[in-house]
C-alpha positions as CSV (number, residue, x, y, z in Angstrom):
1,M,43.5,-116.6,-160.4
2,Q,47.0,-117.8,-159.3
3,L,50.5,-116.4,-159.5
4,A,53.1,-118.6,-158.0
5,C,56.7,-119.9,-158.2
6,K,57.4,-123.6,-157.8
7,N,61.0,-124.7,-157.1
8,L,62.2,-121.8,-159.2
9,T,66.0,-121.4,-160.0
10,V,67.3,-118.6,-162.3
11,S,71.0,-118.0,-162.9
12,Y,73.2,-115.3,-164.4
13,H,76.5,-116.6,-165.9
14,H,76.2,-119.8,-163.9
15,H,75.6,-117.9,-160.6
16,P,72.2,-118.6,-159.1
17,A,70.3,-115.4,-158.7
18,I,67.2,-117.2,-157.3
19,H,67.6,-120.7,-155.9
20,H,64.7,-123.2,-155.5
21,L,62.1,-120.6,-154.6
22,T,58.6,-121.7,-153.9
23,C,55.9,-119.1,-153.1
24,D,52.2,-118.4,-153.9
25,F,51.5,-114.7,-154.2
26,K,48.3,-113.5,-152.4
27,I,45.9,-112.3,-155.1
28,G,44.2,-109.1,-154.3
29,T,46.8,-107.9,-151.8
30,T,50.0,-105.8,-151.8
31,T,53.3,-107.7,-151.5
32,A,56.8,-106.1,-151.0
33,I,59.8,-108.1,-152.1
34,V,62.8,-107.1,-150.0
35,G,66.4,-108.2,-149.6
36,S,70.0,-107.1,-150.1
37,N,71.6,-106.0,-153.4
38,G,71.9,-109.2,-155.5
39,A,69.3,-111.1,-153.5
40,G,67.3,-111.9,-156.6
41,K,64.5,-109.3,-156.3
42,S,64.5,-107.9,-159.8
43,T,65.3,-111.3,-161.2
44,L,62.2,-112.6,-159.7
45,L,60.1,-109.9,-161.3
46,K,61.7,-110.6,-164.7
47,A,61.0,-114.3,-164.4
48,I,57.4,-113.7,-163.6
49,L,57.1,-111.4,-166.7
50,G,58.7,-114.1,-168.9
51,E,61.8,-112.0,-169.6
52,L,64.1,-114.6,-168.0
53,K,63.9,-118.4,-168.4
54,P,64.1,-120.6,-165.3
55,D,67.0,-123.1,-165.0
56,T,64.6,-125.3,-163.0
57,G,61.1,-125.0,-161.7
58,E,58.3,-122.8,-163.1
59,I,56.2,-119.7,-162.8
60,I,52.5,-120.6,-162.5
61,I,50.1,-118.1,-164.0
62,Q,46.5,-119.2,-164.1
63,G,43.4,-117.2,-164.9
64,I,45.5,-114.1,-165.7
65,N,45.8,-112.6,-169.2
66,K,49.0,-110.9,-170.2
67,K,47.2,-107.6,-170.8
68,D,46.0,-107.8,-167.1
69,I,49.7,-107.4,-165.9
70,A,51.2,-103.9,-165.7
71,Y,54.9,-103.5,-165.2
72,L,57.0,-100.5,-164.1
73,P,60.7,-101.2,-164.4
74,Q,63.4,-99.7,-162.2
75,S,64.3,-97.3,-165.0
76,I,62.7,-96.3,-168.3
77,E,64.8,-94.8,-171.1
78,L,62.9,-92.3,-173.2
79,D,64.5,-90.5,-176.1
80,N,64.3,-86.8,-175.2
81,L,64.7,-86.0,-178.9
82,L,61.3,-87.4,-179.6
83,P,58.5,-85.0,-179.0
84,L,56.6,-87.2,-176.6
85,S,53.9,-85.5,-174.6
86,V,52.5,-86.6,-171.2
87,S,49.3,-87.7,-173.0
88,D,51.4,-89.8,-175.5
89,V,53.1,-91.7,-172.7
90,I,49.9,-92.3,-170.8
91,L,48.0,-93.5,-173.9
92,L,50.6,-96.3,-174.3
93,G,48.9,-97.9,-171.3
94,S,45.8,-98.5,-173.5
95,W,47.5,-99.7,-176.6
96,H,46.0,-103.2,-176.1
97,T,42.5,-101.8,-176.4
98,I,42.8,-98.9,-178.9
99,G,45.7,-100.3,-180.9
100,L,49.1,-98.7,-181.6
101,F,48.0,-96.8,-184.6
102,D,44.3,-96.1,-184.1
103,K,43.1,-92.6,-183.7
104,V,42.7,-91.5,-180.1
105,N,39.0,-90.6,-179.5
106,Y,37.4,-88.2,-177.1
107,D,36.7,-90.8,-174.5
108,S,40.3,-91.8,-174.4
109,Q,41.3,-88.2,-173.8
110,L,38.9,-88.0,-170.9
111,L,40.5,-91.1,-169.4
112,V,43.9,-89.5,-169.7
113,N,42.6,-86.4,-167.9
114,D,41.2,-88.7,-165.1
115,C,44.5,-90.5,-164.8
116,L,46.4,-87.3,-164.5
117,E,44.0,-86.0,-161.8
118,Q,44.6,-89.2,-159.8
119,V,48.4,-88.7,-159.8
120,G,48.2,-84.9,-159.1
121,L,49.2,-83.7,-162.6
122,S,45.9,-82.2,-163.9
123,G,46.6,-80.0,-167.0
124,F,49.9,-81.6,-167.8
125,N,48.5,-83.3,-171.0
126,K,50.6,-81.3,-173.5
127,R,53.8,-81.0,-171.5
128,F,56.7,-82.7,-173.1
129,I,58.4,-85.5,-171.1
130,H,61.8,-83.9,-171.2
131,E,60.3,-80.9,-169.3
132,L,59.4,-82.9,-166.3
133,S,61.2,-83.5,-163.0
134,K,61.9,-87.1,-161.9
135,G,59.1,-87.0,-159.5
136,Q,56.6,-85.7,-162.1
137,L,57.8,-88.3,-164.6
138,Q,57.2,-91.1,-162.1
139,R,53.7,-89.8,-161.6
140,V,53.2,-90.0,-165.4
141,Y,54.3,-93.6,-165.3
142,F,51.8,-94.4,-162.6
143,A,49.1,-92.6,-164.6
144,R,50.0,-94.9,-167.5
145,I,49.5,-97.9,-165.2
146,I,46.1,-96.5,-164.1
147,M,45.2,-96.2,-167.8
148,Q,46.1,-99.8,-168.4
149,Q,43.5,-100.9,-165.9
150,A,45.4,-104.1,-165.1
151,S,44.6,-106.4,-162.2
152,I,48.2,-107.3,-161.5
153,I,50.7,-104.5,-161.0
154,I,54.4,-105.2,-160.7
155,L,56.7,-102.4,-159.7
156,D,60.5,-102.4,-159.4
157,E,61.8,-99.8,-157.0
158,P,58.9,-97.3,-157.5
159,F,60.1,-94.9,-154.8
160,N,63.7,-94.7,-156.0
161,A,65.3,-91.2,-156.2
162,I,62.0,-89.2,-156.0
163,D,60.9,-86.5,-153.6
164,S,59.0,-87.3,-150.4
165,K,55.7,-85.7,-151.5
166,T,55.7,-87.9,-154.6
167,I,56.4,-90.9,-152.4
168,T,53.5,-90.1,-150.2
169,D,51.1,-89.6,-153.1
170,I,52.2,-92.9,-154.8
171,Q,51.7,-94.7,-151.5
172,Q,48.1,-93.4,-151.5
173,I,47.7,-94.7,-155.1
174,I,48.9,-98.2,-154.1
175,K,46.5,-98.2,-151.1
176,K,43.7,-97.3,-153.5
177,W,44.7,-100.2,-155.8
178,H,44.5,-102.5,-152.8
179,Q,41.1,-101.2,-152.0
180,Q,40.0,-101.9,-155.5
181,G,41.2,-105.6,-155.2
182,K,44.2,-105.3,-157.4
183,T,47.3,-107.3,-156.8
184,V,50.4,-105.2,-156.3
185,I,53.9,-106.7,-156.1
186,A,56.8,-104.3,-155.6
187,V,60.6,-104.5,-155.1
188,L,61.6,-102.1,-152.3
189,H,64.6,-101.4,-150.1
190,D,63.1,-99.0,-147.5
191,L,61.5,-101.1,-144.8
192,Q,59.6,-98.1,-143.4
193,Q,57.9,-97.8,-146.8
194,V,57.1,-101.5,-146.8
195,V,55.5,-101.3,-143.4
196,A,53.5,-98.2,-144.5
197,S,52.0,-99.6,-147.7
198,F,52.3,-103.4,-148.0
199,E,50.3,-106.0,-146.4
200,Y,52.6,-108.9,-147.2
201,T,56.4,-109.1,-147.5
202,L,58.6,-111.7,-149.3
203,L,62.1,-111.6,-147.9
204,L,64.7,-113.0,-150.3
205,A,68.4,-113.8,-149.9
206,K,68.6,-115.8,-153.2
207,E,66.5,-118.3,-151.3
208,L,63.2,-117.7,-149.6
209,I,63.7,-116.5,-146.1
210,S,60.0,-115.7,-145.3
211,Y,56.7,-114.8,-147.0
212,D,53.9,-113.7,-144.7
213,K,52.2,-110.7,-143.2
214,T,54.7,-107.8,-143.2
215,A,54.7,-107.5,-139.4
216,L,55.6,-111.3,-139.1
217,V,58.4,-111.1,-141.7
218,L,60.2,-108.0,-140.7
219,N,61.6,-109.1,-137.4
220,K,65.2,-109.3,-136.1
221,E,65.4,-113.1,-136.5
222,N,64.4,-113.1,-140.2
223,L,66.5,-110.1,-141.1
224,S,69.5,-111.7,-139.3
225,K,68.9,-115.0,-141.2
226,A,68.7,-113.1,-144.5
227,Y,71.9,-111.3,-143.6
228,S,73.7,-114.5,-142.8
229,N,72.3,-116.4,-145.8
230,N,73.5,-113.7,-148.1
231,F,77.1,-114.3,-147.2
232,L,76.7,-118.1,-147.8
233,W,76.2,-117.1,-151.5
234,L,78.8,-114.4,-151.5
235,D,81.2,-114.7,-154.4
236,N,83.8,-111.9,-154.8
237,N,81.4,-109.4,-153.1
238,F,78.8,-110.3,-155.7
239,C,76.2,-109.0,-153.2
240,R,76.1,-107.7,-149.7
241,F,73.8,-105.9,-147.2
242,E,74.4,-102.2,-147.2
243,E,74.4,-102.2,-143.4
244,N,73.8,-104.6,-140.6
245,P,70.1,-105.4,-140.4
246,N,70.0,-104.9,-136.7
247,T,70.8,-101.1,-137.2
248,S,69.3,-100.3,-140.6
249,S,65.8,-99.6,-141.8
250,S,66.7,-100.4,-145.4
251,F,68.4,-102.9,-147.5
């Protein structure tokens, strides 16, 4: 299996969001993608998923079937007027095996129960989505990923705007995926969360700054380089670091 970028450039309205990026993701490990606002993090995920077409270069995906890739975007819009239950949402994770319109069998319901137990929501099967808190809803989305049984899991800001208990529980789920040999790639902004849960880190500032073991990447020299490189690409405050990297634990 291989998931890599080779000389990848992706632009928005003639502004490079990613510029000549080459990296080979470590299969079977956890990788955090970090950088400032506008550094190209979410763009990279969308390019990997085929949602954005490269200007130059390529995404190399070998030995990986599309159904083996699970994706959790930064935000998911669900129509609260639709009577979607927690079970309905989780079962979407198995559509590639049971089909969109096939009747859900007893075994599938048992799997839903198991997924809910793993995310700490046992007994929530019949709850409606609009009744849930943001933290509970994020747990449901993680249960859906578990249901999908994918080998590659891509997450865009999975800890954004949720409570600390949910963050801790999701970190444990990611660690379990790592133990199972799954590949987890996640965009994050909190460096403490990166250190706590991710073996590797890819530091972006439109260009690749560093990709290695997290402890080797997140040092003052690399963060300062990313901070400086960001301003080389600055165009009418298109992107900037939220704070000086010497004093902040987040991007």
